[in-house]
KOLMISE-108376 format. One record per residue (C-alpha): x, y, z; residue number from 1. Coordinates in Angstrom, 1 decimal. Layout:
// residues N
<xx = X; yy = Y; zz = Z; resi = NUM> .
...
END
This chain:
// residues 414
<xx = 129.5; yy = 111.1; zz = 129.1; resi = 1> .
<xx = 125.9; yy = 111.4; zz = 128.1; resi = 2> .
<xx = 123.0; yy = 110.9; zz = 130.5; resi = 3> .
<xx = 122.0; yy = 108.0; zz = 128.7; resi = 4> .
<xx = 125.6; yy = 106.3; zz = 128.5; resi = 5> .
<xx = 126.1; yy = 107.3; zz = 132.4; resi = 6> .
<xx = 122.7; yy = 105.7; zz = 133.2; resi = 7> .
<xx = 123.3; yy = 102.7; zz = 131.3; resi = 8> .
<xx = 126.4; yy = 101.9; zz = 133.4; resi = 9> .
<xx = 124.8; yy = 102.6; zz = 136.5; resi = 10> .
<xx = 124.0; yy = 99.8; zz = 139.0; resi = 11> .
<xx = 121.2; yy = 101.9; zz = 140.8; resi = 12> .
<xx = 120.6; yy = 105.7; zz = 141.5; resi = 13> .
<xx = 123.3; yy = 105.5; zz = 144.4; resi = 14> .
<xx = 126.0; yy = 103.8; zz = 142.1; resi = 15> .
<xx = 129.2; yy = 105.5; zz = 143.4; resi = 16> .
<xx = 128.3; yy = 106.0; zz = 147.0; resi = 17> .
<xx = 130.6; yy = 104.3; zz = 149.5; resi = 18> .
<xx = 128.8; yy = 103.0; zz = 152.8; resi = 19> .
<xx = 130.9; yy = 101.6; zz = 155.7; resi = 20> .
<xx = 128.3; yy = 99.5; zz = 157.5; resi = 21> .
<xx = 128.7; yy = 99.2; zz = 161.3; resi = 22> .
<xx = 125.4; yy = 98.1; zz = 162.2; resi = 23> .
<xx = 123.8; yy = 94.7; zz = 163.5; resi = 24> .
<xx = 120.5; yy = 93.2; zz = 164.2; resi = 25> .
<xx = 117.7; yy = 94.6; zz = 162.3; resi = 26> .
<xx = 117.0; yy = 98.6; zz = 162.1; resi = 27> .
<xx = 120.6; yy = 99.5; zz = 160.9; resi = 28> .
<xx = 121.1; yy = 96.7; zz = 158.5; resi = 29> .
<xx = 117.7; yy = 97.3; zz = 157.0; resi = 30> .
<xx = 118.7; yy = 100.7; zz = 156.3; resi = 31> .
<xx = 122.0; yy = 99.8; zz = 154.7; resi = 32> .
<xx = 120.2; yy = 97.3; zz = 152.8; resi = 33> .
<xx = 118.0; yy = 99.7; zz = 151.0; resi = 34> .
<xx = 121.3; yy = 101.8; zz = 150.2; resi = 35> .
<xx = 122.8; yy = 98.5; zz = 148.8; resi = 36> .
<xx = 119.9; yy = 97.8; zz = 146.8; resi = 37> .
<xx = 119.7; yy = 101.1; zz = 145.4; resi = 38> .
<xx = 123.6; yy = 100.6; zz = 144.0; resi = 39> .
<xx = 125.8; yy = 102.0; zz = 146.9; resi = 40> .
<xx = 129.0; yy = 99.8; zz = 147.8; resi = 41> .
<xx = 128.2; yy = 98.9; zz = 151.3; resi = 42> .
<xx = 131.1; yy = 97.3; zz = 153.4; resi = 43> .
<xx = 129.6; yy = 95.6; zz = 156.4; resi = 44> .
<xx = 132.3; yy = 95.7; zz = 159.4; resi = 45> .
<xx = 131.6; yy = 92.8; zz = 161.7; resi = 46> .
<xx = 133.3; yy = 91.7; zz = 164.8; resi = 47> .
<xx = 135.3; yy = 88.5; zz = 164.9; resi = 48> .
<xx = 132.0; yy = 86.6; zz = 166.1; resi = 49> .
<xx = 130.0; yy = 88.1; zz = 163.2; resi = 50> .
<xx = 126.8; yy = 90.0; zz = 163.3; resi = 51> .
<xx = 124.6; yy = 88.1; zz = 165.7; resi = 52> .
<xx = 121.6; yy = 87.5; zz = 163.3; resi = 53> .
<xx = 123.9; yy = 85.4; zz = 161.0; resi = 54> .
<xx = 122.9; yy = 82.6; zz = 163.7; resi = 55> .
<xx = 119.2; yy = 83.5; zz = 164.1; resi = 56> .
<xx = 118.0; yy = 81.5; zz = 161.2; resi = 57> .
<xx = 115.5; yy = 80.2; zz = 159.8; resi = 58> .
<xx = 118.0; yy = 77.7; zz = 158.0; resi = 59> .
<xx = 116.9; yy = 75.7; zz = 154.9; resi = 60> .
<xx = 116.8; yy = 71.9; zz = 156.0; resi = 61> .
<xx = 119.1; yy = 71.1; zz = 153.1; resi = 62> .
<xx = 121.6; yy = 73.8; zz = 154.2; resi = 63> .
<xx = 124.6; yy = 72.1; zz = 155.7; resi = 64> .
<xx = 127.1; yy = 75.0; zz = 155.8; resi = 65> .
<xx = 124.8; yy = 77.3; zz = 158.0; resi = 66> .
<xx = 126.9; yy = 80.6; zz = 157.3; resi = 67> .
<xx = 124.0; yy = 82.5; zz = 157.9; resi = 68> .
<xx = 119.9; yy = 82.1; zz = 157.6; resi = 69> .
<xx = 117.0; yy = 83.8; zz = 155.9; resi = 70> .
<xx = 116.8; yy = 86.9; zz = 158.5; resi = 71> .
<xx = 120.8; yy = 87.7; zz = 157.6; resi = 72> .
<xx = 120.2; yy = 87.0; zz = 153.8; resi = 73> .
<xx = 117.3; yy = 89.2; zz = 153.7; resi = 74> .
<xx = 118.7; yy = 92.5; zz = 155.2; resi = 75> .
<xx = 122.3; yy = 92.0; zz = 154.3; resi = 76> .
<xx = 122.0; yy = 91.1; zz = 150.7; resi = 77> .
<xx = 124.3; yy = 92.9; zz = 148.1; resi = 78> .
<xx = 126.7; yy = 93.8; zz = 150.9; resi = 79> .
<xx = 130.7; yy = 93.0; zz = 151.4; resi = 80> .
<xx = 131.8; yy = 91.9; zz = 154.8; resi = 81> .
<xx = 135.3; yy = 92.6; zz = 156.4; resi = 82> .
<xx = 136.2; yy = 91.4; zz = 160.1; resi = 83> .
<xx = 137.7; yy = 94.1; zz = 162.1; resi = 84> .
<xx = 138.1; yy = 94.1; zz = 165.9; resi = 85> .
<xx = 137.6; yy = 97.8; zz = 167.0; resi = 86> .
<xx = 139.1; yy = 96.6; zz = 170.7; resi = 87> .
<xx = 142.6; yy = 96.5; zz = 168.9; resi = 88> .
<xx = 145.0; yy = 99.1; zz = 167.5; resi = 89> .
<xx = 145.0; yy = 97.6; zz = 164.0; resi = 90> .
<xx = 141.1; yy = 97.3; zz = 163.8; resi = 91> .
<xx = 141.1; yy = 101.1; zz = 164.5; resi = 92> .
<xx = 143.5; yy = 102.3; zz = 162.1; resi = 93> .
<xx = 141.9; yy = 100.0; zz = 159.3; resi = 94> .
<xx = 138.5; yy = 101.4; zz = 160.4; resi = 95> .
<xx = 139.6; yy = 105.0; zz = 160.1; resi = 96> .
<xx = 141.2; yy = 104.3; zz = 156.8; resi = 97> .
<xx = 137.9; yy = 103.0; zz = 155.3; resi = 98> .
<xx = 135.9; yy = 105.9; zz = 157.0; resi = 99> .
<xx = 138.2; yy = 108.5; zz = 155.4; resi = 100> .
<xx = 137.5; yy = 107.5; zz = 152.1; resi = 101> .
<xx = 133.7; yy = 106.9; zz = 152.5; resi = 102> .
<xx = 130.7; yy = 108.9; zz = 151.6; resi = 103> .
<xx = 128.6; yy = 107.3; zz = 154.8; resi = 104> .
<xx = 129.0; yy = 105.6; zz = 158.0; resi = 105> .
<xx = 126.0; yy = 103.9; zz = 159.3; resi = 106> .
<xx = 125.9; yy = 102.6; zz = 163.1; resi = 107> .
<xx = 123.3; yy = 101.4; zz = 165.5; resi = 108> .
<xx = 125.1; yy = 101.2; zz = 168.6; resi = 109> .
<xx = 123.7; yy = 102.4; zz = 172.2; resi = 110> .
<xx = 124.7; yy = 106.0; zz = 172.8; resi = 111> .
<xx = 128.2; yy = 106.6; zz = 173.9; resi = 112> .
<xx = 129.6; yy = 103.5; zz = 172.5; resi = 113> .
<xx = 131.5; yy = 105.0; zz = 169.4; resi = 114> .
<xx = 132.8; yy = 107.8; zz = 171.8; resi = 115> .
<xx = 134.4; yy = 105.6; zz = 174.2; resi = 116> .
<xx = 136.1; yy = 104.0; zz = 171.1; resi = 117> .
<xx = 137.5; yy = 107.2; zz = 169.9; resi = 118> .
<xx = 135.5; yy = 107.2; zz = 166.9; resi = 119> .
<xx = 132.9; yy = 109.8; zz = 167.3; resi = 120> .
<xx = 131.2; yy = 111.9; zz = 164.6; resi = 121> .
<xx = 133.5; yy = 115.1; zz = 165.5; resi = 122> .
<xx = 136.5; yy = 112.8; zz = 165.4; resi = 123> .
<xx = 135.6; yy = 111.1; zz = 162.2; resi = 124> .
<xx = 134.4; yy = 114.2; zz = 160.3; resi = 125> .
<xx = 137.8; yy = 116.0; zz = 161.3; resi = 126> .
<xx = 139.4; yy = 113.4; zz = 158.9; resi = 127> .
<xx = 136.6; yy = 113.4; zz = 156.2; resi = 128> .
<xx = 134.7; yy = 116.7; zz = 156.2; resi = 129> .
<xx = 132.4; yy = 115.2; zz = 153.5; resi = 130> .
<xx = 131.2; yy = 112.3; zz = 155.8; resi = 131> .
<xx = 127.8; yy = 111.6; zz = 156.4; resi = 132> .
<xx = 127.6; yy = 110.1; zz = 159.8; resi = 133> .
<xx = 124.3; yy = 108.2; zz = 160.2; resi = 134> .
<xx = 122.9; yy = 106.5; zz = 163.5; resi = 135> .
<xx = 119.6; yy = 104.7; zz = 164.4; resi = 136> .
<xx = 119.1; yy = 104.2; zz = 168.1; resi = 137> .
<xx = 116.1; yy = 103.4; zz = 170.2; resi = 138> .
<xx = 115.9; yy = 107.0; zz = 171.5; resi = 139> .
<xx = 118.4; yy = 109.0; zz = 169.5; resi = 140> .
<xx = 121.6; yy = 110.8; zz = 170.0; resi = 141> .
<xx = 122.0; yy = 113.9; zz = 172.4; resi = 142> .
<xx = 123.3; yy = 115.9; zz = 169.6; resi = 143> .
<xx = 119.5; yy = 116.1; zz = 168.2; resi = 144> .
<xx = 117.9; yy = 116.2; zz = 171.6; resi = 145> .
<xx = 118.8; yy = 114.4; zz = 175.0; resi = 146> .
<xx = 116.4; yy = 112.0; zz = 175.6; resi = 147> .
<xx = 115.6; yy = 111.0; zz = 179.4; resi = 148> .
<xx = 116.1; yy = 107.3; zz = 177.9; resi = 149> .
<xx = 119.1; yy = 107.9; zz = 176.0; resi = 150> .
<xx = 121.1; yy = 105.0; zz = 177.4; resi = 151> .
<xx = 118.2; yy = 102.7; zz = 177.4; resi = 152> .
<xx = 118.8; yy = 99.9; zz = 175.2; resi = 153> .
<xx = 115.3; yy = 99.2; zz = 172.8; resi = 154> .
<xx = 113.9; yy = 96.6; zz = 170.7; resi = 155> .
<xx = 111.1; yy = 96.6; zz = 168.3; resi = 156> .
<xx = 108.5; yy = 95.3; zz = 170.8; resi = 157> .
<xx = 109.7; yy = 98.2; zz = 173.1; resi = 158> .
<xx = 109.0; yy = 101.2; zz = 170.7; resi = 159> .
<xx = 105.8; yy = 99.6; zz = 169.6; resi = 160> .
<xx = 104.8; yy = 100.0; zz = 173.1; resi = 161> .
<xx = 106.1; yy = 103.3; zz = 174.0; resi = 162> .
<xx = 105.6; yy = 105.3; zz = 170.7; resi = 163> .
<xx = 101.8; yy = 104.4; zz = 170.5; resi = 164> .
<xx = 101.6; yy = 101.6; zz = 168.1; resi = 165> .
<xx = 100.3; yy = 99.1; zz = 170.6; resi = 166> .
<xx = 98.0; yy = 101.7; zz = 172.3; resi = 167> .
<xx = 95.8; yy = 101.5; zz = 169.1; resi = 168> .
<xx = 96.3; yy = 98.0; zz = 168.1; resi = 169> .
<xx = 94.2; yy = 95.2; zz = 169.5; resi = 170> .
<xx = 90.4; yy = 94.5; zz = 169.9; resi = 171> .
<xx = 88.0; yy = 96.8; zz = 171.4; resi = 172> .
<xx = 87.8; yy = 95.2; zz = 174.6; resi = 173> .
<xx = 91.0; yy = 93.3; zz = 174.7; resi = 174> .
<xx = 94.9; yy = 93.6; zz = 175.5; resi = 175> .
<xx = 97.3; yy = 95.7; zz = 173.5; resi = 176> .
<xx = 98.7; yy = 93.4; zz = 170.5; resi = 177> .
<xx = 102.1; yy = 94.0; zz = 169.1; resi = 178> .
<xx = 102.1; yy = 94.5; zz = 165.2; resi = 179> .
<xx = 103.6; yy = 91.1; zz = 163.3; resi = 180> .
<xx = 106.7; yy = 92.4; zz = 161.5; resi = 181> .
<xx = 109.3; yy = 94.1; zz = 163.1; resi = 182> .
<xx = 108.0; yy = 97.5; zz = 162.4; resi = 183> .
<xx = 109.8; yy = 99.4; zz = 165.4; resi = 184> .
<xx = 113.0; yy = 98.5; zz = 163.4; resi = 185> .
<xx = 112.3; yy = 98.3; zz = 159.9; resi = 186> .
<xx = 110.4; yy = 101.9; zz = 159.7; resi = 187> .
<xx = 113.1; yy = 103.7; zz = 161.5; resi = 188> .
<xx = 115.7; yy = 101.8; zz = 159.2; resi = 189> .
<xx = 113.7; yy = 103.1; zz = 156.1; resi = 190> .
<xx = 113.8; yy = 106.7; zz = 157.5; resi = 191> .
<xx = 117.4; yy = 106.3; zz = 158.2; resi = 192> .
<xx = 118.0; yy = 105.6; zz = 154.5; resi = 193> .
<xx = 115.8; yy = 108.4; zz = 153.4; resi = 194> .
<xx = 117.8; yy = 110.8; zz = 155.8; resi = 195> .
<xx = 120.9; yy = 109.8; zz = 154.4; resi = 196> .
<xx = 120.0; yy = 110.0; zz = 150.8; resi = 197> .
<xx = 119.0; yy = 113.6; zz = 151.6; resi = 198> .
<xx = 122.2; yy = 114.2; zz = 153.0; resi = 199> .
<xx = 124.1; yy = 113.1; zz = 150.0; resi = 200> .
<xx = 122.2; yy = 115.2; zz = 147.7; resi = 201> .
<xx = 122.9; yy = 118.4; zz = 150.1; resi = 202> .
<xx = 126.5; yy = 117.3; zz = 150.4; resi = 203> .
<xx = 126.9; yy = 117.5; zz = 146.5; resi = 204> .
<xx = 126.2; yy = 121.2; zz = 146.9; resi = 205> .
<xx = 127.9; yy = 122.2; zz = 150.0; resi = 206> .
<xx = 130.7; yy = 119.5; zz = 149.9; resi = 207> .
<xx = 130.4; yy = 119.3; zz = 153.5; resi = 208> .
<xx = 128.7; yy = 116.1; zz = 155.5; resi = 209> .
<xx = 126.8; yy = 115.9; zz = 158.8; resi = 210> .
<xx = 125.3; yy = 113.9; zz = 161.5; resi = 211> .
<xx = 122.0; yy = 112.0; zz = 160.5; resi = 212> .
<xx = 120.0; yy = 110.6; zz = 163.6; resi = 213> .
<xx = 116.9; yy = 108.8; zz = 163.6; resi = 214> .
<xx = 115.2; yy = 107.4; zz = 167.0; resi = 215> .
<xx = 113.2; yy = 104.4; zz = 166.6; resi = 216> .
<xx = 110.9; yy = 105.9; zz = 169.2; resi = 217> .
<xx = 110.4; yy = 109.1; zz = 166.7; resi = 218> .
<xx = 110.0; yy = 107.0; zz = 163.9; resi = 219> .
<xx = 107.1; yy = 105.1; zz = 165.2; resi = 220> .
<xx = 105.8; yy = 108.0; zz = 166.6; resi = 221> .
<xx = 105.5; yy = 109.6; zz = 163.5; resi = 222> .
<xx = 104.2; yy = 106.5; zz = 162.0; resi = 223> .
<xx = 101.4; yy = 106.8; zz = 164.6; resi = 224> .
<xx = 100.5; yy = 110.4; zz = 163.5; resi = 225> .
<xx = 96.7; yy = 110.1; zz = 163.8; resi = 226> .
<xx = 96.7; yy = 109.7; zz = 167.5; resi = 227> .
<xx = 98.5; yy = 113.3; zz = 167.9; resi = 228> .
<xx = 96.1; yy = 115.3; zz = 165.7; resi = 229> .
<xx = 93.2; yy = 113.3; zz = 167.2; resi = 230> .
<xx = 94.3; yy = 114.1; zz = 170.8; resi = 231> .
<xx = 95.0; yy = 117.8; zz = 169.9; resi = 232> .
<xx = 92.0; yy = 118.5; zz = 167.9; resi = 233> .
<xx = 89.3; yy = 116.6; zz = 170.0; resi = 234> .
<xx = 90.8; yy = 116.0; zz = 173.4; resi = 235> .
<xx = 90.3; yy = 112.1; zz = 172.9; resi = 236> .
<xx = 92.8; yy = 109.5; zz = 173.7; resi = 237> .
<xx = 92.7; yy = 107.0; zz = 170.9; resi = 238> .
<xx = 92.3; yy = 103.3; zz = 172.1; resi = 239> .
<xx = 92.4; yy = 99.8; zz = 170.2; resi = 240> .
<xx = 89.4; yy = 99.9; zz = 167.5; resi = 241> .
<xx = 90.0; yy = 96.4; zz = 166.3; resi = 242> .
<xx = 89.7; yy = 96.3; zz = 162.5; resi = 243> .
<xx = 87.6; yy = 99.2; zz = 162.1; resi = 244> .
<xx = 88.7; yy = 102.6; zz = 161.7; resi = 245> .
<xx = 87.5; yy = 105.4; zz = 163.9; resi = 246> .
<xx = 87.4; yy = 108.3; zz = 161.3; resi = 247> .
<xx = 86.1; yy = 106.1; zz = 158.2; resi = 248> .
<xx = 83.2; yy = 103.7; zz = 157.2; resi = 249> .
<xx = 82.8; yy = 101.2; zz = 155.9; resi = 250> .
<xx = 86.5; yy = 100.2; zz = 156.5; resi = 251> .
<xx = 86.6; yy = 96.6; zz = 157.9; resi = 252> .
<xx = 87.6; yy = 93.3; zz = 157.7; resi = 253> .
<xx = 84.9; yy = 90.9; zz = 157.0; resi = 254> .
<xx = 84.3; yy = 87.2; zz = 157.1; resi = 255> .
<xx = 84.3; yy = 84.9; zz = 153.9; resi = 256> .
<xx = 83.3; yy = 81.4; zz = 153.6; resi = 257> .
<xx = 87.1; yy = 80.6; zz = 153.2; resi = 258> .
<xx = 88.7; yy = 83.5; zz = 155.3; resi = 259> .
<xx = 88.7; yy = 86.9; zz = 155.4; resi = 260> .
<xx = 88.4; yy = 90.2; zz = 152.8; resi = 261> .
<xx = 89.1; yy = 93.8; zz = 153.6; resi = 262> .
<xx = 86.3; yy = 96.4; zz = 151.9; resi = 263> .
<xx = 87.2; yy = 100.2; zz = 152.1; resi = 264> .
<xx = 84.5; yy = 102.3; zz = 150.8; resi = 265> .
<xx = 84.2; yy = 105.5; zz = 153.1; resi = 266> .
<xx = 84.0; yy = 107.7; zz = 149.9; resi = 267> .
<xx = 80.2; yy = 108.4; zz = 149.2; resi = 268> .
<xx = 80.3; yy = 107.7; zz = 145.9; resi = 269> .
<xx = 82.2; yy = 104.3; zz = 146.4; resi = 270> .
<xx = 79.7; yy = 103.6; zz = 149.4; resi = 271> .
<xx = 76.8; yy = 103.8; zz = 146.9; resi = 272> .
<xx = 78.6; yy = 101.9; zz = 144.2; resi = 273> .
<xx = 79.2; yy = 99.2; zz = 146.8; resi = 274> .
<xx = 75.5; yy = 99.1; zz = 147.9; resi = 275> .
<xx = 74.5; yy = 98.7; zz = 144.4; resi = 276> .
<xx = 77.3; yy = 95.8; zz = 143.9; resi = 277> .
<xx = 75.9; yy = 93.7; zz = 146.7; resi = 278> .
<xx = 72.4; yy = 94.4; zz = 145.9; resi = 279> .
<xx = 71.5; yy = 96.6; zz = 148.5; resi = 280> .
<xx = 69.7; yy = 99.9; zz = 147.1; resi = 281> .
<xx = 68.0; yy = 100.5; zz = 150.4; resi = 282> .
<xx = 71.4; yy = 101.2; zz = 151.9; resi = 283> .
<xx = 72.5; yy = 103.6; zz = 149.6; resi = 284> .
<xx = 69.2; yy = 105.4; zz = 149.6; resi = 285> .
<xx = 69.2; yy = 105.4; zz = 153.6; resi = 286> .
<xx = 69.5; yy = 109.3; zz = 154.6; resi = 287> .
<xx = 71.0; yy = 108.3; zz = 158.1; resi = 288> .
<xx = 74.0; yy = 106.5; zz = 155.9; resi = 289> .
<xx = 74.4; yy = 109.1; zz = 153.3; resi = 290> .
<xx = 77.8; yy = 110.3; zz = 154.5; resi = 291> .
<xx = 80.7; yy = 108.9; zz = 156.0; resi = 292> .
<xx = 80.5; yy = 110.9; zz = 159.3; resi = 293> .
<xx = 76.7; yy = 109.1; zz = 159.7; resi = 294> .
<xx = 78.4; yy = 105.7; zz = 158.7; resi = 295> .
<xx = 81.0; yy = 106.2; zz = 161.4; resi = 296> .
<xx = 78.5; yy = 106.9; zz = 164.1; resi = 297> .
<xx = 76.6; yy = 103.5; zz = 163.0; resi = 298> .
<xx = 79.8; yy = 101.5; zz = 162.4; resi = 299> .
<xx = 78.2; yy = 98.1; zz = 163.7; resi = 300> .
<xx = 75.3; yy = 98.4; zz = 161.5; resi = 301> .
<xx = 77.2; yy = 98.9; zz = 158.7; resi = 302> .
<xx = 79.5; yy = 96.0; zz = 159.3; resi = 303> .
<xx = 76.8; yy = 93.8; zz = 160.0; resi = 304> .
<xx = 74.9; yy = 94.6; zz = 156.8; resi = 305> .
<xx = 78.4; yy = 93.9; zz = 154.6; resi = 306> .
<xx = 79.2; yy = 90.6; zz = 156.7; resi = 307> .
<xx = 75.9; yy = 89.4; zz = 155.8; resi = 308> .
<xx = 76.8; yy = 89.7; zz = 152.2; resi = 309> .
<xx = 80.3; yy = 88.4; zz = 152.4; resi = 310> .
<xx = 79.7; yy = 85.6; zz = 154.9; resi = 311> .
<xx = 78.1; yy = 83.5; zz = 152.5; resi = 312> .
<xx = 80.6; yy = 83.9; zz = 149.8; resi = 313> .
<xx = 84.2; yy = 82.8; zz = 149.1; resi = 314> .
<xx = 87.2; yy = 85.1; zz = 148.7; resi = 315> .
<xx = 86.9; yy = 84.6; zz = 145.0; resi = 316> .
<xx = 83.7; yy = 85.4; zz = 144.7; resi = 317> .
<xx = 84.0; yy = 88.2; zz = 146.8; resi = 318> .
<xx = 86.8; yy = 89.8; zz = 144.7; resi = 319> .
<xx = 85.2; yy = 88.9; zz = 141.3; resi = 320> .
<xx = 82.2; yy = 91.0; zz = 142.3; resi = 321> .
<xx = 83.8; yy = 94.0; zz = 143.8; resi = 322> .
<xx = 87.2; yy = 94.1; zz = 142.3; resi = 323> .
<xx = 88.4; yy = 97.2; zz = 140.4; resi = 324> .
<xx = 85.0; yy = 98.7; zz = 141.3; resi = 325> .
<xx = 85.8; yy = 99.5; zz = 145.2; resi = 326> .
<xx = 88.7; yy = 98.9; zz = 147.5; resi = 327> .
<xx = 88.8; yy = 95.1; zz = 148.4; resi = 328> .
<xx = 91.3; yy = 92.6; zz = 149.0; resi = 329> .
<xx = 91.4; yy = 89.3; zz = 150.5; resi = 330> .
<xx = 93.7; yy = 88.6; zz = 153.6; resi = 331> .
<xx = 96.3; yy = 86.3; zz = 152.4; resi = 332> .
<xx = 99.1; yy = 84.2; zz = 154.0; resi = 333> .
<xx = 102.7; yy = 84.1; zz = 152.6; resi = 334> .
<xx = 102.1; yy = 81.1; zz = 150.0; resi = 335> .
<xx = 99.2; yy = 83.3; zz = 148.7; resi = 336> .
<xx = 101.3; yy = 86.2; zz = 148.3; resi = 337> .
<xx = 104.2; yy = 84.5; zz = 146.4; resi = 338> .
<xx = 101.7; yy = 83.0; zz = 144.0; resi = 339> .
<xx = 100.2; yy = 86.2; zz = 143.3; resi = 340> .
<xx = 100.8; yy = 87.5; zz = 139.4; resi = 341> .
<xx = 101.1; yy = 91.3; zz = 140.9; resi = 342> .
<xx = 104.1; yy = 90.1; zz = 143.2; resi = 343> .
<xx = 105.6; yy = 88.5; zz = 140.0; resi = 344> .
<xx = 105.0; yy = 91.3; zz = 137.8; resi = 345> .
<xx = 106.7; yy = 93.7; zz = 140.5; resi = 346> .
<xx = 109.3; yy = 91.6; zz = 141.2; resi = 347> .
<xx = 108.6; yy = 91.9; zz = 145.0; resi = 348> .
<xx = 109.9; yy = 88.3; zz = 145.6; resi = 349> .
<xx = 113.5; yy = 87.8; zz = 144.4; resi = 350> .
<xx = 115.7; yy = 84.6; zz = 144.2; resi = 351> .
<xx = 119.2; yy = 84.7; zz = 145.6; resi = 352> .
<xx = 122.0; yy = 82.5; zz = 145.9; resi = 353> .
<xx = 122.7; yy = 80.8; zz = 149.3; resi = 354> .
<xx = 125.9; yy = 79.2; zz = 150.6; resi = 355> .
<xx = 125.8; yy = 75.6; zz = 150.9; resi = 356> .
<xx = 122.3; yy = 75.2; zz = 148.5; resi = 357> .
<xx = 122.0; yy = 74.0; zz = 144.9; resi = 358> .
<xx = 119.1; yy = 76.2; zz = 144.4; resi = 359> .
<xx = 118.2; yy = 79.8; zz = 145.2; resi = 360> .
<xx = 116.0; yy = 80.8; zz = 147.9; resi = 361> .
<xx = 113.5; yy = 83.8; zz = 148.2; resi = 362> .
<xx = 113.6; yy = 87.1; zz = 150.2; resi = 363> .
<xx = 111.2; yy = 90.3; zz = 149.8; resi = 364> .
<xx = 112.2; yy = 92.6; zz = 146.9; resi = 365> .
<xx = 112.9; yy = 96.0; zz = 146.4; resi = 366> .
<xx = 109.9; yy = 98.3; zz = 146.3; resi = 367> .
<xx = 111.0; yy = 101.3; zz = 144.8; resi = 368> .
<xx = 111.2; yy = 101.1; zz = 141.2; resi = 369> .
<xx = 113.5; yy = 103.5; zz = 138.8; resi = 370> .
<xx = 113.0; yy = 103.9; zz = 135.2; resi = 371> .
<xx = 116.6; yy = 105.1; zz = 134.3; resi = 372> .
<xx = 118.7; yy = 103.5; zz = 137.2; resi = 373> .
<xx = 116.9; yy = 100.3; zz = 138.2; resi = 374> .
<xx = 117.7; yy = 98.9; zz = 141.6; resi = 375> .
<xx = 117.2; yy = 95.2; zz = 141.5; resi = 376> .
<xx = 118.8; yy = 93.5; zz = 144.2; resi = 377> .
<xx = 120.4; yy = 90.3; zz = 142.9; resi = 378> .
<xx = 123.8; yy = 89.5; zz = 145.1; resi = 379> .
<xx = 123.4; yy = 87.4; zz = 148.3; resi = 380> .
<xx = 124.5; yy = 88.4; zz = 151.6; resi = 381> .
<xx = 128.3; yy = 88.0; zz = 152.3; resi = 382> .
<xx = 130.0; yy = 85.1; zz = 154.2; resi = 383> .
<xx = 131.6; yy = 86.5; zz = 157.3; resi = 384> .
<xx = 135.0; yy = 88.3; zz = 156.0; resi = 385> .
<xx = 134.3; yy = 87.2; zz = 152.6; resi = 386> .
<xx = 135.8; yy = 90.2; zz = 151.2; resi = 387> .
<xx = 138.3; yy = 91.1; zz = 154.2; resi = 388> .
<xx = 141.3; yy = 89.7; zz = 152.7; resi = 389> .
<xx = 141.2; yy = 92.1; zz = 149.5; resi = 390> .
<xx = 140.0; yy = 95.1; zz = 151.6; resi = 391> .
<xx = 143.0; yy = 94.6; zz = 153.9; resi = 392> .
<xx = 145.4; yy = 94.0; zz = 151.2; resi = 393> .
<xx = 144.3; yy = 97.1; zz = 149.5; resi = 394> .
<xx = 144.6; yy = 99.0; zz = 152.8; resi = 395> .
<xx = 148.2; yy = 97.9; zz = 153.4; resi = 396> .
<xx = 149.0; yy = 99.1; zz = 149.9; resi = 397> .
<xx = 147.6; yy = 102.4; zz = 150.3; resi = 398> .
<xx = 145.0; yy = 101.8; zz = 147.6; resi = 399> .
<xx = 141.3; yy = 102.1; zz = 148.2; resi = 400> .
<xx = 139.2; yy = 99.8; zz = 150.1; resi = 401> .
<xx = 136.5; yy = 100.3; zz = 147.8; resi = 402> .
<xx = 136.8; yy = 99.2; zz = 144.2; resi = 403> .
<xx = 137.7; yy = 101.3; zz = 141.3; resi = 404> .
<xx = 134.3; yy = 101.1; zz = 139.8; resi = 405> .
<xx = 132.5; yy = 102.7; zz = 143.0; resi = 406> .
<xx = 133.7; yy = 106.1; zz = 142.2; resi = 407> .
<xx = 133.5; yy = 108.9; zz = 144.8; resi = 408> .
<xx = 130.3; yy = 110.5; zz = 144.9; resi = 409> .
<xx = 131.9; yy = 113.9; zz = 144.6; resi = 410> .
<xx = 133.6; yy = 112.5; zz = 141.3; resi = 411> .
<xx = 130.2; yy = 111.8; zz = 139.5; resi = 412> .
<xx = 129.1; yy = 114.1; zz = 136.9; resi = 413> .
<xx = 125.8; yy = 116.0; zz = 137.7; resi = 414> .
END
């Protein structure tokens, strides 16, 4: 098969990868959603009660079925679902059959749960040496380094607090503030998806799988990398700075007549350009503001000068004057984002079918763009056990629980 024809038949760069998804809530499902978006066949294993996020909502007012809400749809799109009760011998046996033919297993249980079920990495990899076993937990897995918090449960807000994010988020004289999105789950999930794809690449050469471990704490600490080098290089302990940056100026959120705008021009050339655009050549000529280091020392003065100009103009007027010349953007709400032509052009809001609805509903799109193997999610999240009967029939007949079109990764020509 030629490269062109192989790509033309591909559903994404991970087409052919078979994933058993034993995750729930947000961090794990987000990781496997990314794999599904990129073309992997993700089979979601659910308890008879289903993933708890099915009931979380929000639900559309016209949705009479309420099979799942927006939360579940957003991070479980493109997957298949089968119910297996892992507290029963039959459930364990079916699970082991699926894992034996999978490329990847992803789970996000508390440390020790899979071992108590007799489903440790060592046990499963003995049956399938090519298996990539991926786990995301609050404080990681002992195989990679045993944390004193190993058995502590964790949520987004906990790791935001412990790993430094809240320590630098908030007003200069106020209390710590949680970052709005569930970044304590979503970023670790993203890192896990990256780890899985890297391991898949390695497996194609070695023929052997491996254990991939991401701790939520570790991922958020890596996201807050600035505080580590600041402390190491200067001895300082970074604290909340409001909307200013401790190392860059201007780098501010400024008032407008009808909202707020972000302006970032720490580069000295851009600073002079900004001064010219707002009619303040005196600022550009001031030797005490000539470099970023000097402006950082006088951040309040820089902010006040810019606020005097932005505060009497609308967001549209500010963007018209500065857009394309210096980094600038208005602070937007969800309605403004969904109306943005950039979002439409980049397919960053997608419409998916929803059970019980006569029209589609929107979720956030896929930011990774591929020229040869497009990764454009277009399948809704599954109903509970929607694909269970078909998978169980195949297993009972000794056939694969994954459709024929999802060929094993090892069989793909390179």
